[in-house]
C-alpha positions, 0 to 999 in steps of 0.5 A: 631926055629927062631922068626921073628918080624911080621911087626916089634914089631907090637903089641906095635908099628905102624906096619912096622914103623921104631920104630916097627922094631927098637923095635924088635931089642931091643927085640931080634927078630931073623929077620923081616917080612915085606909086600912089595908093589910098589908105583905109582913111582915104589918105594918098600914100607913096607905096607900090605894093598892096601890103607891107610884107616885102618892105616891112615884113608886115601883113597889113594891107594898105586899103584895109589900114589907116595911115596911123596903123601903117606908120606904126610899122614903117615909114610912110610918105604921104603924097602931100609930103612928096608934093611939097618936096617936089615943089620946093626943089622944082622936080617934075612928077610922074605919078602912078595910080595903082590898080586893081584896088578896092577903091576903084577910080577913087585914087585918080580923083584923090590925086587930081584933087590934091594937085588942084588944091596946090595948082598955084604953087605947082604952076609957080614952081614950073614943074610938070605933072604926069599921071600914069597907070597900067589901067586903061580906065584910069588913063581915061579918067586922067585924060580929061584933066589938065595933067599929062596922061601916060599909059604904061605898057608891059606888052607890045599889043598894048601899043594899039591903045592910042588915046593916051597923050603919052606912052610908058613902055618897059625898057625890056620892050624897047631893048627887044625892038629897036623900032618900037619907040618910033611906032609908039610916038607916031602920033606925037605922044611923049615917051616915058620908059621904065626902069632904066638902070644901065648904060646900054638901056640908057642909050637904047632909050635915047635912040628910041626918042624917050622924053623921060626915063625912070631909074633907080640910079638917077645920079649915075644915069645923069652922069652917063647921059652927059658923057654920051650926049656931049 
């Protein structure tokens, strides 16, 4: 089971900042998780929310602002910059395309274009790329690419959508239903679980057969995993 840094080592550092991802490297995370949105000038950036309010106290909306306007308020890491960090440090990636957004499927196409442009470097680094979304339509767009498509779910009824190559339930679903992991992966799909931040949740993920867990505490989860698997 691999442990990915959820928005970097986000429990200790600003989420999806350069320092958070570099800290995740130091903590031994196997990979990075990141949320991706398009700015007004069509730059892919690492950002979860639709605006800057929660993180920077600004009402600027990502889709209505240029990268320069956003960076005038707070630190913004572009996807290209994150990809460089991942390649240089050989860290796998789980990339979430955010929806709903005004640009619709443009975010998936931008992700695929950015990855394909550096396909040789990605292959040489040996890292795996997964693209995730809560949007079923986004998953369908991703599924036709060379990258692993992960359908994120927050409700049990979503498990009936079986076309995706991998499934990504919230840990609360796994915690409340010990047999869910086995049912979700019955068609040999990979299992990505979010967001795993305690020993009990790590054990539940391991018992569910998770391939990847995403954590705000990647270093701590790595240490705990070592103790319970040796």
